[in-house]
N, C-alpha and C positions, 0 to 999 in steps of 0.2 A: 738237331735241336740243341745238343750240348754245346756245340761250337758257337751257337748264337749267344750264349752267355759270355763267352770270351770275346766274340766280335762286338757285342753290345758294350761290354766293359771298356773295350778299347775306343770304340767310336764315340761313346758318351763323353770321353775326355778329349776327343780330337776334332769333332765337328765344329765349324766356325760359329754355329748358333749356340754353342755351349761356352765353356770356360776360356778357350784358347785366346780369342782377341783381348779379353780382359786381363789375362796373364801377361801378354805382351804389353798392354797398356800400362800395367804396373811396373814393368821393367824399363820403360823408356818414356821420355816426354815428347818424342818425335811423333807428330800427328799421323804420319803416313805408314808407320810400321804395323799397327793393328790391321789396317786395310791390306797391307802386303801379305800378312799371314793368311788372310782370307783368300786372296788371289792365289797364293801358293797352294792352298788346299785344292781348289778347283783345277788349277793347271796340272798338279801332280796326278789327281784322280783321272782326269780325262785324257791327258797326253799319254800316260802310262798304259791306259786301256788301248789306245791306238797302237802303240808299239807292241804290246803283248798280243793283240789280235792279229797283227801283221805276220806273226810267226806261228799262228795256230791254223791247222788245216781242219776242214769240216769233218765232223764225226771222228775225231781222234781222241785218244786217251787223255784225260784231263787231270786225274788225281795227282800225278807227280808234280805238275805245275802248281796246283793248289797248295800242296804241302810246302814246296820250295818258297813260294811267296809268303806263306803264312809264317814261316820261320824268320824271313826278313822283316816282316811286320813286327814280330816280337822283339827282334833286335832293335828296331827303331824305338819301341816303347822303353826299353832299358836305357838307351841313349838319352831319351827325353828326361827320364828320372835323374840321370847323372848330370844333365845339363843345368839343372836347377840347384845343384849343390851349393850350400852356403859358403864353401871354401873358394868359390869362384867369384870374380868381380862381376858386377851387374852387366858390364859390356861383354865379358866372356860368356856369361849365362845366355845373353841374348843371341850371340852368334852361334853358340853350340845348340841352343834351342831351335833356331831356324834350320840348321843342318839336320838335326835329329828328326824334326817334324817332316822335313822333305823325304827322309829315308822311309818313314812310316807311310806317308801319303802316297809316294810312288808305288810302294809294294801293295798298298790297299787298293790302288787302281789296277795294277798289273794282274792281280789275282782274279779280277772279275770275269774276263772272257772265259777262262778255264772253269771257274766256279759256276757260271751260268750254264755252260755246256754240260757239266757234271750233273747239275740239278735237273736240266731238261731231259737228260738220259735216264737217270735213276727214277725220277718222279714223272712218269708219262701222263699222269693226271693229278688233279688237285694241287697244281703248282701254286695257284694264287693263295690257297690256304697255307701252304708251306711258307711263302714269302711273308704272309701276315703273321704267322706264329714266330718266324725268325725275327722280324722287326719288333714284334711285341716283347719277346724275351730280351732283345737288345735294349728296348726302352725300359723294361722293368729293372734291368741291371743298372741302367743309367740313373733311374730314380734313386735306387739304393746308394749308389756312389755319390750322387749329388747331395743327398742328406748327410752322408759321411763327411764329405768335403765341407759342408755348411758348418758342422760343429767345430771343425778346425779353423775355418775362415773367421768365425765369430771370435775366436780367442787369439788368432795370429793375423795372417795375411792371406790374400787370394792365392799368391804364389805358393805359399807353404801348404795351404789346403789342397791345391792342385797336385803338388808333389807327393803328398802323403796318399792321395787317392790313386796315384800312379802305382804305388806299391801293391795295392789290392789288384789293380789291372794286371800287373806282371804275374802275380800268383794265379789269377783266374785264367789268363790266356795260356799260361804254361800247362795247366791242367786240361784246358779245352783242346789243346793241340792233339791230345791222345785220341779224341773223337775223330779228328780228321785222318789220323793214321790208320784207324780200324775200319774206315768206310770201304766197302767192297764195290768196285766198279769193274765190269767185265773188260779184260784187256783184249786188244785185237790179236788175231793169230800171228800176224806178221806186221812189224812196224818198220817202214823204210827209214833208214838213217842216211842223212845227207848233210853236207856242210851248208849252213844257212848264211847267206851273205846279206848283211844289213842294208846296204845301198841298192840291192836288187829287190828285196822284199817290200821296202817302204813304197817305192813307186807302183809296185804291183797292187798293194793294198789301196792306194789312192785310186787307181784305175778300177779296181773292183767296187769300191764304194761309189765312185762316180756312176758306174753302170747300174748299180742297185738304185741309186737316187733317181736316175733318169727313167728307169723302166718300172719301178714299183711306185704306183701312185700314192698309196697310203703311207709308205715309209717316207716319201718325199715331203708330204705335207705335215707329218709329225715332226720331221727334222726342222721344218720352217717354224712350226708352232713352238718347238723347244727353244729355238734360237730367240724367238720373240719374248718368251715368258721367263727370262733369266732374272728379271728384276727382283721378285719376291725373295728367292733364296740368296741372291747376292747381297741384298740390303738387310734382311732380317737379322744377321749377326750384329748389326749396329744398334738394334733396339736396346739391348742391355747397356751398351756404352752411353747412348743418349739419355737413358733414364737415370743411370748412375750420375751423370753430369747434372741432372735436374734435382739432385739432392737425396736420392734413395741411398740407404745404407748398404754397404758391400755384402752384408749377411743375407740380403734378400736375393742375391744372384743365384744361389743354389736352388731356391724355390722356383725361380723363373725357368732354370734349366730342367728341373723336375717336371714342371708343367708342360714343357715342350715334349718331353718323353711320354707323359701321360696322353697328350694329344696324339702323338705318333701311334700309340697302342690302338686308340679308338679309330684313327684314320686308316691304319693298316688293315683293320678288320672290316671296315666299310667296303673295301675293294672286293674281297671274295664274295661277300654277301650280295652286294649290289651288282658286281660284275657278272655274276652267274645269270641274273635275270635281265639286266639292262646293258651289259657289255662294259668293257674297260674304257671305251671312249667316254662314256658317261662319268665314270669315276675320275678320269683324267680332268674333265671339265669341272667336276665338283671340287677337286683339289685346288684348282685355280680360284674358285669361288671362296674357299676357306682362306686362302692367302689374301684375297681382296678384303674380306671381313676383318682380318687382322690389321691391314693397313688403314681401313676406315675407323677402327677403334682407336688406333694411334692418332689419327687426325682429330677425332671428336674430343677425347679426354684421356690422354695417356696416364695421367696421375691416378685417376680413379679406376680406370679399366685395365691397368697393367697386367693383372693376372689373366684376364680374358685374351689379351694380345698374345701372350706366349702360348696359351692353350690352343688358340686358332692357328698360330704358326705351326705348332706340332701337328694339328689336324691336317694342314696343308702339306707338310713334309711327308707324313706317314702315308697319306692317300696318294700323293704324287709319285713317290718313290716306288710304291707297290704297283701302281697303275702302269708306270713306265716299264718296270721289270716284266710284267705280264704282256704288255703290248709288244715288247721286243721279241719275246719268245713266240707269241702267236703270229706275228707278221713274218718271222724268219722262216727260211726253209729248215727242215728237220736237221738238227745238229749244228745250227748256225746262230743260235740265240745270243751267245756271247759276242759274236761279231756285230750283229745288228744293235745290240745294247750299246756297244762302243760307238757305232755310227751315230745313233741317236744322241749320244752324249757329247760327241765331238762338236756338234753344232752349238752346244751350250758353252763350250770352253772360252771363245773370245770374249763373250759378255761377262762371264764369271771372272776372268782375269782383269779386265779393264774397269768394270763397274765399281768394285770396292774402292779402288784408288781414286776414281773420278768422284764417287760419292763423298769420300773422306775429304777431298779437296773442296768440293762444292759446299759442304755444310760449314766450312770455315768462313765462308763469305755470305752464304744465303741460308734461308730457312729450310729445314728438313721437310716442310710441307710439300715442296715441289717434288722431292724424291718420292714421297708417299703417293702423290698423285700419279707419278710415273709408274708406280707399281700397279695401280688400278688400270691405267691405259695398257700396260704390258699384258696383264691377265685378260683384259677384255679383247685385245687384238688376237691373242693366242686362241681364245675360245671361238672367236669369229672364224679364224683359219680352219680350225678343226670341224666346226659345224657346217661350214660352207663346202668343204672339200672331202671330208671323210663320210661316206655313206654307211659303211659297215659299222655295226656296234662293237665289233671285235670281241667275240665270246671265247671262253676257254674250250680247248679241244683235247682229245686223247690222241697222242702221237708217239710213235716208236721210231728209233733210229733204224736205218736200213740194215745195219749189221746185227741188230737185235731182233729183227722181225722173224 
């Protein structure tokens, strides 16, 4: 739980639905660069999960990998702070910022397979509640940081407010690293050490995932549903850019980000409460409904309903992330939750990489109304895939690793 404060502080400043696209937008007049930073986020998170999971064996010690990538994450945050130094030219800031962001995002994705395995091992029950508390603490930290950044943005610029907030992130994440170091995970009696060959492990991982996809009916259709429903998360980072272009003052940006995090808190707790009685399939569908409501509000009256747009975006993000985390663990074989989470995520990667750039180009020529309608179609199609092909409600189970039984 202590680490959630550090993780939340970092992710509140890094997620594309927050400040990042607007920071890039302030540093350049090129229309495609804000969309590229969004694509970079999703590419880094999902591709690094694939690489990391390729070198993890089932039911193996996870803490050392978690700590290693946590340290790299913190290095990326420090580099991000340095990249926005006023002593650098705007062009140098932009290049350094993209590089530093890539370092953080790659490590944030690479840590997930080990982190999921460690959680599934230590918490053999009530995992959905843990994910809800984790995301809620992250969101609370995000709200505080957003308000802190708002006060600075009001007086100076978005870039300076973001940079000053990163100082707090560096402090909090440094302290929270201690909590990771003191976590006790049982070590195996004997660990086989062998030289891992990159070009041998990657094809093996592809073959393994192909076999899981073809033989596990539920995982297969959740992969398809994930691939179809990328529109809401890929497009929602543009909401703030579009609204600022419509005349909103820059000072309101922090309020929008705070509302996203407040929505995430509510959405994340819906999952363990509703998931216990109705299953995580239901909460997955509900998350897509929240995203649809957000798009509908933007279609009807984005000027008057802007606060609700970001609140429902947060509801969708919080309930979807928590639902997918629990689905991955419940559908996986014991000790393989991180691997299945990466598999479910990799199907989302192509859409997340391409859609932000396509959307940014499209709205230069046409109305954003077509994009918002695409969100509704995407969510509806994904809900149809799940309801038609997944019979199980996917309920939480009590599970132990073989080595711990």
